[in-house]
VMD Tcl script that builds the backbone (N, CA, C; Angstrom):
set m [mol new atoms 465]
animate dup $m
set s [atomselect $m all]
$s set {name element resname resid chain x y z} {
  {N N UNK 1 A -17.612 12.789 -25.596}
  {CA C UNK 1 A -17.470 12.378 -24.127}
  {C C UNK 1 A -16.176 12.718 -23.704}
  {N N UNK 2 A -16.166 13.183 -22.373}
  {CA C UNK 2 A -14.864 13.535 -21.710}
  {C C UNK 2 A -13.960 12.335 -21.479}
  {N N UNK 3 A -12.643 12.547 -21.665}
  {CA C UNK 3 A -11.746 11.504 -21.274}
  {C C UNK 3 A -11.276 11.508 -19.836}
  {N N UNK 4 A -11.836 12.541 -19.078}
  {CA C UNK 4 A -11.430 12.659 -17.738}
  {C C UNK 4 A -11.776 11.419 -16.927}
  {N N UNK 5 A -13.003 11.039 -16.950}
  {CA C UNK 5 A -13.476 9.796 -16.177}
  {C C UNK 5 A -12.681 8.496 -16.507}
  {N N UNK 6 A -12.632 8.136 -17.804}
  {CA C UNK 6 A -11.744 6.962 -18.101}
  {C C UNK 6 A -10.275 7.135 -17.626}
  {N N UNK 7 A -9.767 8.221 -17.743}
  {CA C UNK 7 A -8.333 8.439 -17.303}
  {C C UNK 7 A -8.260 8.215 -15.794}
  {N N UNK 8 A -9.265 8.797 -15.002}
  {CA C UNK 8 A -9.136 8.585 -13.528}
  {C C UNK 8 A -9.355 7.263 -13.167}
  {N N UNK 9 A -10.221 6.412 -13.901}
  {CA C UNK 9 A -10.393 5.030 -13.741}
  {C C UNK 9 A -9.094 4.258 -13.867}
  {N N UNK 10 A -8.443 4.489 -15.040}
  {CA C UNK 10 A -7.186 3.896 -15.338}
  {C C UNK 10 A -6.123 4.201 -14.231}
  {N N UNK 11 A -6.013 5.485 -14.014}
  {CA C UNK 11 A -5.050 5.789 -12.887}
  {C C UNK 11 A -5.226 5.257 -11.545}
  {N N UNK 12 A -6.562 5.143 -11.223}
  {CA C UNK 12 A -6.917 4.645 -9.981}
  {C C UNK 12 A -6.589 3.118 -9.896}
  {N N UNK 13 A -6.972 2.432 -11.014}
  {CA C UNK 13 A -6.702 1.024 -11.054}
  {C C UNK 13 A -5.250 0.655 -11.070}
  {N N UNK 14 A -4.428 1.468 -11.943}
  {CA C UNK 14 A -2.989 1.237 -11.905}
  {C C UNK 14 A -2.324 1.529 -10.586}
  {N N UNK 15 A -2.710 2.541 -9.852}
  {CA C UNK 15 A -2.257 2.895 -8.591}
  {C C UNK 15 A -2.573 1.735 -7.557}
  {N N UNK 16 A -3.638 1.237 -7.599}
  {CA C UNK 16 A -4.093 0.101 -6.668}
  {C C UNK 16 A -3.143 -1.184 -6.987}
  {N N UNK 17 A -3.033 -1.408 -8.309}
  {CA C UNK 17 A -2.239 -2.583 -8.780}
  {C C UNK 17 A -0.816 -2.430 -8.226}
  {N N UNK 18 A -0.183 -1.261 -8.402}
  {CA C UNK 18 A 1.110 -1.080 -8.074}
  {C C UNK 18 A 1.256 -1.321 -6.423}
  {N N UNK 19 A 0.454 -0.629 -5.778}
  {CA C UNK 19 A 0.517 -0.694 -4.174}
  {C C UNK 19 A 0.255 -2.137 -3.703}
  {N N UNK 20 A -0.965 -2.699 -4.044}
  {CA C UNK 20 A -1.376 -3.990 -3.532}
  {C C UNK 20 A -0.416 -5.030 -4.082}
  {N N UNK 21 A -0.206 -4.963 -5.414}
  {CA C UNK 21 A 0.662 -5.989 -6.031}
  {C C UNK 21 A 2.067 -5.997 -5.467}
  {N N UNK 22 A 2.521 -4.810 -5.201}
  {CA C UNK 22 A 3.825 -4.670 -4.607}
  {C C UNK 22 A 4.021 -5.298 -3.201}
  {N N UNK 23 A 2.894 -5.074 -2.417}
  {CA C UNK 23 A 2.826 -5.738 -1.115}
  {C C UNK 23 A 2.738 -7.233 -1.236}
  {N N UNK 24 A 1.921 -7.713 -2.230}
  {CA C UNK 24 A 1.727 -9.196 -2.395}
  {C C UNK 24 A 3.113 -9.730 -2.707}
  {N N UNK 25 A 3.811 -9.114 -3.546}
  {CA C UNK 25 A 5.168 -9.695 -4.028}
  {C C UNK 25 A 6.150 -9.667 -2.854}
  {N N UNK 26 A 6.254 -8.567 -2.078}
  {CA C UNK 26 A 7.063 -8.440 -1.046}
  {C C UNK 26 A 6.760 -9.477 0.063}
  {N N UNK 27 A 5.521 -9.585 0.355}
  {CA C UNK 27 A 5.010 -10.518 1.493}
  {C C UNK 27 A 5.190 -11.933 1.089}
  {N N UNK 28 A 4.620 -12.323 0.002}
  {CA C UNK 28 A 4.563 -13.708 -0.360}
  {C C UNK 28 A 5.768 -14.282 -1.124}
  {N N UNK 29 A 6.553 -13.533 -1.770}
  {CA C UNK 29 A 7.699 -14.025 -2.487}
  {C C UNK 29 A 9.009 -13.548 -1.896}
  {N N UNK 30 A 9.196 -12.236 -1.894}
  {CA C UNK 30 A 10.546 -11.787 -1.475}
  {C C UNK 30 A 10.882 -12.087 -0.027}
  {N N UNK 31 A 9.848 -11.891 0.841}
  {CA C UNK 31 A 10.238 -12.194 2.362}
  {C C UNK 31 A 10.580 -13.543 2.491}
  {N N UNK 32 A 9.850 -14.539 2.187}
  {CA C UNK 32 A 10.274 -15.906 2.543}
  {C C UNK 32 A 11.640 -16.283 1.743}
  {N N UNK 33 A 11.803 -15.836 0.560}
  {CA C UNK 33 A 13.033 -16.143 -0.096}
  {C C UNK 33 A 14.180 -15.472 0.554}
  {N N UNK 34 A 14.159 -14.212 1.007}
  {CA C UNK 34 A 15.284 -13.474 1.627}
  {C C UNK 34 A 15.550 -14.176 3.003}
  {N N UNK 35 A 14.541 -14.601 3.729}
  {CA C UNK 35 A 14.748 -15.280 5.010}
  {C C UNK 35 A 15.418 -16.569 4.843}
  {N N UNK 36 A 15.145 -17.275 3.756}
  {CA C UNK 36 A 15.892 -18.482 3.475}
  {C C UNK 36 A 17.355 -18.430 3.007}
  {N N UNK 37 A 17.624 -17.402 2.403}
  {CA C UNK 37 A 18.989 -17.473 1.729}
  {C C UNK 37 A 19.925 -16.330 2.317}
  {N N UNK 38 A 19.494 -15.379 2.957}
  {CA C UNK 38 A 20.340 -14.269 3.476}
  {C C UNK 38 A 20.432 -14.276 5.004}
  {N N UNK 39 A 21.592 -13.967 5.476}
  {CA C UNK 39 A 21.909 -13.720 6.836}
  {C C UNK 39 A 21.223 -12.440 7.284}
  {N N UNK 40 A 20.971 -12.130 8.538}
  {CA C UNK 40 A 20.380 -10.972 8.896}
  {C C UNK 40 A 20.926 -9.585 8.402}
  {N N UNK 41 A 22.218 -9.418 8.462}
  {CA C UNK 41 A 22.766 -8.188 7.816}
  {C C UNK 41 A 22.377 -7.948 6.435}
  {N N UNK 42 A 22.536 -8.974 5.669}
  {CA C UNK 42 A 22.209 -8.844 4.213}
  {C C UNK 42 A 20.700 -8.698 4.005}
  {N N UNK 43 A 19.937 -9.455 4.659}
  {CA C UNK 43 A 18.420 -9.505 4.582}
  {C C UNK 43 A 18.019 -7.964 4.980}
  {N N UNK 44 A 18.462 -7.612 6.088}
  {CA C UNK 44 A 17.982 -6.208 6.555}
  {C C UNK 44 A 18.388 -5.107 5.574}
  {N N UNK 45 A 19.575 -5.255 5.107}
  {CA C UNK 45 A 19.976 -4.233 4.178}
  {C C UNK 45 A 19.235 -4.325 2.905}
  {N N UNK 46 A 19.049 -5.539 2.394}
  {CA C UNK 46 A 18.117 -5.732 1.207}
  {C C UNK 46 A 16.724 -5.060 1.413}
  {N N UNK 47 A 16.168 -5.276 2.490}
  {CA C UNK 47 A 14.883 -4.661 2.744}
  {C C UNK 47 A 14.805 -3.186 2.874}
  {N N UNK 48 A 15.837 -2.651 3.535}
  {CA C UNK 48 A 15.932 -1.128 3.629}
  {C C UNK 48 A 16.035 -0.624 2.213}
  {N N UNK 49 A 16.888 -1.206 1.405}
  {CA C UNK 49 A 17.043 -0.730 -0.026}
  {C C UNK 49 A 15.780 -0.928 -0.865}
  {N N UNK 50 A 15.186 -2.184 -0.539}
  {CA C UNK 50 A 13.898 -2.365 -1.421}
  {C C UNK 50 A 12.778 -1.483 -1.073}
  {N N UNK 51 A 12.570 -1.197 0.224}
  {CA C UNK 51 A 11.549 -0.242 0.635}
  {C C UNK 51 A 11.888 1.153 0.125}
  {N N UNK 52 A 13.183 1.506 0.093}
  {CA C UNK 52 A 13.506 2.918 -0.336}
  {C C UNK 52 A 13.283 3.052 -1.817}
  {N N UNK 53 A 13.109 1.894 -2.594}
  {CA C UNK 53 A 12.717 2.021 -3.925}
  {C C UNK 53 A 11.305 1.788 -4.232}
  {N N UNK 54 A 10.623 1.088 -3.366}
  {CA C UNK 54 A 9.180 0.808 -3.530}
  {C C UNK 54 A 8.359 1.924 -2.947}
  {N N UNK 55 A 8.701 2.468 -1.854}
  {CA C UNK 55 A 7.930 3.561 -1.206}
  {C C UNK 55 A 7.627 4.913 -2.062}
  {N N UNK 56 A 8.601 5.281 -2.721}
  {CA C UNK 56 A 8.250 6.377 -3.671}
  {C C UNK 56 A 6.989 6.015 -4.576}
  {N N UNK 57 A 6.991 4.898 -5.048}
  {CA C UNK 57 A 5.816 4.526 -5.956}
  {C C UNK 57 A 4.565 4.313 -5.045}
  {N N UNK 58 A 4.741 3.959 -3.759}
  {CA C UNK 58 A 3.455 3.965 -2.903}
  {C C UNK 58 A 3.002 5.269 -2.656}
  {N N UNK 59 A 3.889 6.225 -2.493}
  {CA C UNK 59 A 3.559 7.671 -2.322}
  {C C UNK 59 A 2.761 8.118 -3.518}
  {N N UNK 60 A 3.170 7.996 -4.624}
  {CA C UNK 60 A 2.593 8.210 -6.011}
  {C C UNK 60 A 1.174 7.574 -6.021}
  {N N UNK 61 A 1.220 6.342 -5.647}
  {CA C UNK 61 A -0.140 5.634 -5.704}
  {C C UNK 61 A -1.115 6.078 -4.651}
  {N N UNK 62 A -0.694 6.507 -3.502}
  {CA C UNK 62 A -1.576 7.020 -2.498}
  {C C UNK 62 A -2.242 8.371 -3.013}
  {N N UNK 63 A -1.375 9.322 -3.520}
  {CA C UNK 63 A -1.861 10.536 -4.012}
  {C C UNK 63 A -2.799 10.277 -5.049}
  {N N UNK 64 A -2.492 9.464 -6.099}
  {CA C UNK 64 A -3.275 9.224 -7.259}
  {C C UNK 64 A -4.601 8.564 -6.803}
  {N N UNK 65 A -4.595 7.640 -5.993}
  {CA C UNK 65 A -5.715 6.997 -5.394}
  {C C UNK 65 A -6.727 8.018 -4.781}
  {N N UNK 66 A -6.179 8.820 -3.928}
  {CA C UNK 66 A -7.029 9.808 -3.263}
  {C C UNK 66 A -7.655 10.807 -4.292}
  {N N UNK 67 A -6.757 11.321 -5.100}
  {CA C UNK 67 A -7.308 12.337 -6.087}
  {C C UNK 67 A -8.232 11.725 -7.137}
  {N N UNK 68 A -8.006 10.609 -7.628}
  {CA C UNK 68 A -8.937 9.917 -8.622}
  {C C UNK 68 A -10.140 9.394 -7.946}
  {N N UNK 69 A -10.029 8.898 -6.680}
  {CA C UNK 69 A -11.099 8.316 -6.046}
  {C C UNK 69 A -12.102 9.399 -5.740}
  {N N UNK 70 A -11.709 10.400 -5.152}
  {CA C UNK 70 A -12.656 11.599 -4.729}
  {C C UNK 70 A -13.086 12.245 -6.036}
  {N N UNK 71 A -12.139 12.418 -7.082}
  {CA C UNK 71 A -12.614 13.081 -8.317}
  {C C UNK 71 A -13.867 12.207 -8.904}
  {N N UNK 72 A -13.695 10.900 -8.992}
  {CA C UNK 72 A -14.721 9.987 -9.517}
  {C C UNK 72 A -16.044 10.139 -8.630}
  {N N UNK 73 A -15.860 10.107 -7.223}
  {CA C UNK 73 A -16.953 10.148 -6.405}
  {C C UNK 73 A -17.710 11.449 -6.632}
  {N N UNK 74 A -17.214 12.505 -6.927}
  {CA C UNK 74 A -17.949 13.789 -7.158}
  {C C UNK 74 A -18.432 13.827 -8.606}
  {N N UNK 75 A -17.589 13.412 -9.537}
  {CA C UNK 75 A -17.982 13.485 -11.066}
  {C C UNK 75 A -19.063 12.490 -11.398}
  {N N UNK 76 A -18.868 11.196 -10.821}
  {CA C UNK 76 A -19.829 10.134 -11.248}
  {C C UNK 76 A -20.949 10.026 -10.393}
  {N N UNK 77 A -20.872 10.274 -9.038}
  {CA C UNK 77 A -21.942 10.074 -8.094}
  {C C UNK 77 A -22.471 11.315 -7.454}
  {N N UNK 78 A -21.888 12.498 -7.872}
  {CA C UNK 78 A -22.398 13.851 -7.222}
  {C C UNK 78 A -22.215 13.928 -5.869}
  {N N UNK 79 A -21.086 13.138 -5.295}
  {CA C UNK 79 A -20.719 13.266 -3.907}
  {C C UNK 79 A -21.020 11.969 -3.103}
  {N N UNK 80 A -20.842 12.123 -1.800}
  {CA C UNK 80 A -21.106 11.048 -0.898}
  {C C UNK 80 A -22.501 10.411 -0.890}
  {N N UNK 81 A -23.477 11.231 -1.006}
  {CA C UNK 81 A -24.898 10.896 -0.985}
  {C C UNK 81 A -25.307 10.049 -2.174}
  {N N UNK 82 A -24.631 10.256 -3.291}
  {CA C UNK 82 A -25.013 9.408 -4.526}
  {C C UNK 82 A -24.226 8.105 -4.644}
  {N N UNK 83 A -23.303 7.954 -3.787}
  {CA C UNK 83 A -22.521 6.741 -3.855}
  {C C UNK 83 A -23.227 5.444 -3.117}
  {N N UNK 84 A -23.073 4.372 -3.731}
  {CA C UNK 84 A -23.465 3.182 -3.052}
  {C C UNK 84 A -22.577 2.580 -1.994}
  {N N UNK 85 A -23.160 1.623 -1.274}
  {CA C UNK 85 A -22.320 1.173 -0.009}
  {C C UNK 85 A -20.881 0.706 -0.425}
  {N N UNK 86 A -20.716 0.008 -1.553}
  {CA C UNK 86 A -19.374 -0.438 -1.851}
  {C C UNK 86 A -18.392 0.646 -2.062}
  {N N UNK 87 A -18.825 1.783 -2.496}
  {CA C UNK 87 A -17.859 2.996 -2.590}
  {C C UNK 87 A -17.494 3.479 -1.207}
  {N N UNK 88 A -18.371 3.525 -0.323}
  {CA C UNK 88 A -18.139 3.962 1.099}
  {C C UNK 88 A -17.153 2.990 1.790}
  {N N UNK 89 A -17.498 1.685 1.575}
  {CA C UNK 89 A -16.590 0.681 2.132}
  {C C UNK 89 A -15.011 0.817 1.484}
  {N N UNK 90 A -15.043 0.950 0.179}
  {CA C UNK 90 A -13.691 1.150 -0.371}
  {C C UNK 90 A -13.055 2.399 0.156}
  {N N UNK 91 A -13.764 3.449 0.246}
  {CA C UNK 91 A -13.200 4.683 0.743}
  {C C UNK 91 A -12.680 4.584 2.224}
  {N N UNK 92 A -13.446 3.945 3.053}
  {CA C UNK 92 A -12.983 3.753 4.457}
  {C C UNK 92 A -11.813 2.858 4.635}
  {N N UNK 93 A -11.879 1.777 3.844}
  {CA C UNK 93 A -10.753 0.871 4.031}
  {C C UNK 93 A -9.407 1.473 3.312}
  {N N UNK 94 A -9.668 2.223 2.276}
  {CA C UNK 94 A -8.517 2.900 1.619}
  {C C UNK 94 A -7.927 3.872 2.697}
  {N N UNK 95 A -8.677 4.607 3.405}
  {CA C UNK 95 A -8.235 5.553 4.427}
  {C C UNK 95 A -7.468 4.890 5.531}
  {N N UNK 96 A -7.924 3.726 5.904}
  {CA C UNK 96 A -7.137 2.945 6.937}
  {C C UNK 96 A -5.841 2.467 6.525}
  {N N UNK 97 A -5.828 2.022 5.112}
  {CA C UNK 97 A -4.563 1.611 4.487}
  {C C UNK 97 A -3.607 2.802 4.357}
  {N N UNK 98 A -4.076 3.939 4.068}
  {CA C UNK 98 A -3.203 5.209 4.023}
  {C C UNK 98 A -2.718 5.435 5.354}
  {N N UNK 99 A -3.438 5.379 6.374}
  {CA C UNK 99 A -3.025 5.767 7.699}
  {C C UNK 99 A -1.902 4.682 8.281}
  {N N UNK 100 A -2.200 3.380 8.046}
  {CA C UNK 100 A -1.179 2.347 8.324}
  {C C UNK 100 A 0.188 2.692 7.582}
  {N N UNK 101 A 0.081 3.055 6.246}
  {CA C UNK 101 A 1.239 3.223 5.609}
  {C C UNK 101 A 2.026 4.482 6.076}
  {N N UNK 102 A 1.242 5.523 6.319}
  {CA C UNK 102 A 1.971 6.716 6.871}
  {C C UNK 102 A 2.707 6.391 8.136}
  {N N UNK 103 A 2.106 5.577 9.114}
  {CA C UNK 103 A 2.750 5.208 10.373}
  {C C UNK 103 A 4.011 4.314 9.931}
  {N N UNK 104 A 3.763 3.388 9.089}
  {CA C UNK 104 A 4.913 2.473 8.627}
  {C C UNK 104 A 6.047 3.287 8.115}
  {N N UNK 105 A 5.845 4.205 7.257}
  {CA C UNK 105 A 6.808 5.069 6.500}
  {C C UNK 105 A 7.578 5.936 7.684}
  {N N UNK 106 A 6.867 6.623 8.451}
  {CA C UNK 106 A 7.471 7.659 9.246}
  {C C UNK 106 A 7.963 7.133 10.656}
  {N N UNK 107 A 7.686 5.828 10.964}
  {CA C UNK 107 A 8.171 5.344 12.248}
  {C C UNK 107 A 9.078 4.131 11.957}
  {N N UNK 108 A 8.463 2.864 11.804}
  {CA C UNK 108 A 9.525 1.688 11.737}
  {C C UNK 108 A 10.466 1.720 10.488}
  {N N UNK 109 A 10.003 2.228 9.302}
  {CA C UNK 109 A 10.811 2.239 8.152}
  {C C UNK 109 A 11.928 3.297 8.365}
  {N N UNK 110 A 11.740 4.368 8.975}
  {CA C UNK 110 A 12.701 5.456 9.337}
  {C C UNK 110 A 13.736 4.883 10.243}
  {N N UNK 111 A 13.315 4.138 11.304}
  {CA C UNK 111 A 14.142 3.567 12.147}
  {C C UNK 111 A 14.937 2.406 11.573}
  {N N UNK 112 A 14.310 1.545 10.810}
  {CA C UNK 112 A 14.980 0.507 10.040}
  {C C UNK 112 A 16.111 0.943 9.349}
  {N N UNK 113 A 15.931 2.004 8.426}
  {CA C UNK 113 A 17.044 2.681 7.719}
  {C C UNK 113 A 18.237 3.016 8.611}
  {N N UNK 114 A 17.897 3.704 9.720}
  {CA C UNK 114 A 18.922 4.241 10.623}
  {C C UNK 114 A 19.716 3.044 11.285}
  {N N UNK 115 A 19.005 1.970 11.615}
  {CA C UNK 115 A 19.590 0.884 12.289}
  {C C UNK 115 A 20.449 0.105 11.366}
  {N N UNK 116 A 20.110 0.042 10.122}
  {CA C UNK 116 A 20.902 -0.637 9.196}
  {C C UNK 116 A 22.234 0.112 8.924}
  {N N UNK 117 A 22.061 1.403 8.814}
  {CA C UNK 117 A 23.241 2.274 8.573}
  {C C UNK 117 A 24.274 2.084 9.739}
  {N N UNK 118 A 23.773 2.072 10.962}
  {CA C UNK 118 A 24.636 1.943 12.276}
  {C C UNK 118 A 24.846 0.382 12.537}
  {N N UNK 119 A 24.432 -0.566 11.698}
  {CA C UNK 119 A 24.627 -1.851 11.777}
  {C C UNK 119 A 24.218 -2.429 13.129}
  {N N UNK 120 A 22.986 -1.967 13.718}
  {CA C UNK 120 A 22.325 -2.477 14.922}
  {C C UNK 120 A 21.202 -3.450 14.541}
  {N N UNK 121 A 21.732 -4.670 14.161}
  {CA C UNK 121 A 20.913 -5.646 13.415}
  {C C UNK 121 A 19.719 -6.115 14.290}
  {N N UNK 122 A 19.817 -6.263 15.527}
  {CA C UNK 122 A 18.709 -6.823 16.348}
  {C C UNK 122 A 17.734 -5.631 16.342}
  {N N UNK 123 A 18.084 -4.383 16.540}
  {CA C UNK 123 A 17.001 -3.351 16.398}
  {C C UNK 123 A 16.412 -3.285 15.107}
  {N N UNK 124 A 17.311 -3.270 13.980}
  {CA C UNK 124 A 16.692 -3.372 12.652}
  {C C UNK 124 A 15.712 -4.328 12.422}
  {N N UNK 125 A 15.989 -5.667 12.952}
  {CA C UNK 125 A 15.175 -6.751 12.811}
  {C C UNK 125 A 13.785 -6.481 13.488}
  {N N UNK 126 A 13.731 -5.986 14.650}
  {CA C UNK 126 A 12.542 -5.618 15.291}
  {C C UNK 126 A 11.761 -4.670 14.477}
  {N N UNK 127 A 12.432 -3.610 13.798}
  {CA C UNK 127 A 11.601 -2.718 13.031}
  {C C UNK 127 A 11.028 -3.431 11.708}
  {N N UNK 128 A 11.937 -4.374 11.146}
  {CA C UNK 128 A 11.428 -5.001 10.055}
  {C C UNK 128 A 10.179 -5.940 10.436}
  {N N UNK 129 A 10.107 -6.461 11.545}
  {CA C UNK 129 A 9.093 -7.274 12.058}
  {C C UNK 129 A 7.857 -6.460 12.114}
  {N N UNK 130 A 7.990 -5.278 12.679}
  {CA C UNK 130 A 6.729 -4.304 12.709}
  {C C UNK 130 A 6.307 -4.004 11.319}
  {N N UNK 131 A 7.200 -3.814 10.367}
  {CA C UNK 131 A 6.786 -3.495 8.997}
  {C C UNK 131 A 6.070 -4.675 8.408}
  {N N UNK 132 A 6.556 -5.913 8.684}
  {CA C UNK 132 A 6.015 -7.148 8.178}
  {C C UNK 132 A 4.543 -7.297 8.595}
  {N N UNK 133 A 4.310 -6.943 9.823}
  {CA C UNK 133 A 2.923 -7.120 10.432}
  {C C UNK 133 A 2.013 -6.056 9.619}
  {N N UNK 134 A 2.551 -4.805 9.647}
  {CA C UNK 134 A 1.636 -3.820 9.013}
  {C C UNK 134 A 1.422 -3.972 7.539}
  {N N UNK 135 A 2.456 -4.504 6.848}
  {CA C UNK 135 A 2.192 -4.764 5.306}
  {C C UNK 135 A 1.285 -5.963 5.212}
  {N N UNK 136 A 1.361 -6.926 6.166}
  {CA C UNK 136 A 0.412 -8.103 6.065}
  {C C UNK 136 A -0.910 -7.576 6.319}
  {N N UNK 137 A -1.196 -6.668 7.326}
  {CA C UNK 137 A -2.471 -6.170 7.443}
  {C C UNK 137 A -3.023 -5.316 6.350}
  {N N UNK 138 A -2.130 -4.657 5.845}
  {CA C UNK 138 A -2.488 -3.615 4.627}
  {C C UNK 138 A -2.783 -4.560 3.375}
  {N N UNK 139 A -2.105 -5.624 3.224}
  {CA C UNK 139 A -2.277 -6.516 2.087}
  {C C UNK 139 A -3.656 -7.062 2.204}
  {N N UNK 140 A -3.955 -7.565 3.321}
  {CA C UNK 140 A -5.349 -8.108 3.465}
  {C C UNK 140 A -6.435 -7.170 3.285}
  {N N UNK 141 A -6.256 -5.944 3.783}
  {CA C UNK 141 A -7.234 -4.894 3.548}
  {C C UNK 141 A -7.408 -4.531 2.113}
  {N N UNK 142 A -6.212 -4.467 1.510}
  {CA C UNK 142 A -6.049 -4.173 0.070}
  {C C UNK 142 A -6.709 -5.063 -0.865}
  {N N UNK 143 A -6.546 -6.406 -0.502}
  {CA C UNK 143 A -7.258 -7.448 -1.218}
  {C C UNK 143 A -8.765 -7.380 -1.114}
  {N N UNK 144 A -9.141 -6.982 0.108}
  {CA C UNK 144 A -10.596 -6.813 0.368}
  {C C UNK 144 A -11.202 -5.712 -0.511}
  {N N UNK 145 A -10.392 -4.583 -0.460}
  {CA C UNK 145 A -10.715 -3.394 -1.230}
  {C C UNK 145 A -10.819 -3.782 -2.698}
  {N N UNK 146 A -9.971 -4.505 -3.333}
  {CA C UNK 146 A -10.032 -4.973 -4.611}
  {C C UNK 146 A -11.389 -5.715 -4.939}
  {N N UNK 147 A -11.653 -6.715 -3.959}
  {CA C UNK 147 A -12.828 -7.468 -4.202}
  {C C UNK 147 A -14.061 -6.470 -3.993}
  {N N UNK 148 A -14.157 -5.624 -3.078}
  {CA C UNK 148 A -15.281 -4.712 -2.902}
  {C C UNK 148 A -15.421 -3.854 -4.186}
  {N N UNK 149 A -14.228 -3.312 -4.669}
  {CA C UNK 149 A -14.321 -2.455 -5.811}
  {C C UNK 149 A -14.735 -3.231 -7.130}
  {N N UNK 150 A -14.352 -4.358 -7.219}
  {CA C UNK 150 A -14.667 -5.089 -8.531}
  {C C UNK 150 A -16.115 -5.775 -8.458}
  {N N UNK 151 A -16.459 -6.257 -7.295}
  {CA C UNK 151 A -17.845 -6.948 -7.120}
  {C C UNK 151 A -18.799 -6.345 -6.408}
  {N N UNK 152 A -18.506 -5.330 -5.660}
  {CA C UNK 152 A -19.527 -4.604 -4.869}
  {C C UNK 152 A -20.683 -3.987 -5.581}
  {N N UNK 153 A -20.508 -3.573 -6.852}
  {CA C UNK 153 A -21.614 -2.954 -7.499}
  {C C UNK 153 A -22.652 -3.864 -7.948}
  {N N UNK 154 A -22.219 -5.112 -7.909}
  {CA C UNK 154 A -23.143 -6.210 -8.404}
  {C C UNK 154 A -24.030 -6.651 -7.304}
  {N N UNK 155 A -23.887 -6.243 -6.100}
  {CA C UNK 155 A -24.630 -6.663 -4.903}
  {C C UNK 155 A -25.964 -5.920 -4.803}
}
mol reanalyze $m
mol bondsrecalc $m
mol representation Tube
mol addrep $m
């Protein structure tokens, strides 16, 4: 038996865990803790540095999710026509998540970094708020995708 399919499943799952788990930690643990104990300059600087370390992992996750997802779609199901509804839902929601991430990365995150460098704290805070909203949306979508991926085939 080929090891390609199990390898793709493992890489796909680990990529989802890194991305969704990272968003869960950032949103549910780091965000409230940082807001409670840090003043805006330190908090915004922390977030700029945190995202700078987390987002390369998200890029790797996005690439692996797309490659392994479509690889499994064609290897296991023979393409879109052979996939059940939960696979199509997972794919559609995953694409939405990627699009949200791309916007987040190239717009508010880029501006956040620049405003932190120039110490324009109010403008940096506005960018962080946009990121917070997008991460919250992506986190909810990501949790739905996990539910669909793990339970959808049993419907």
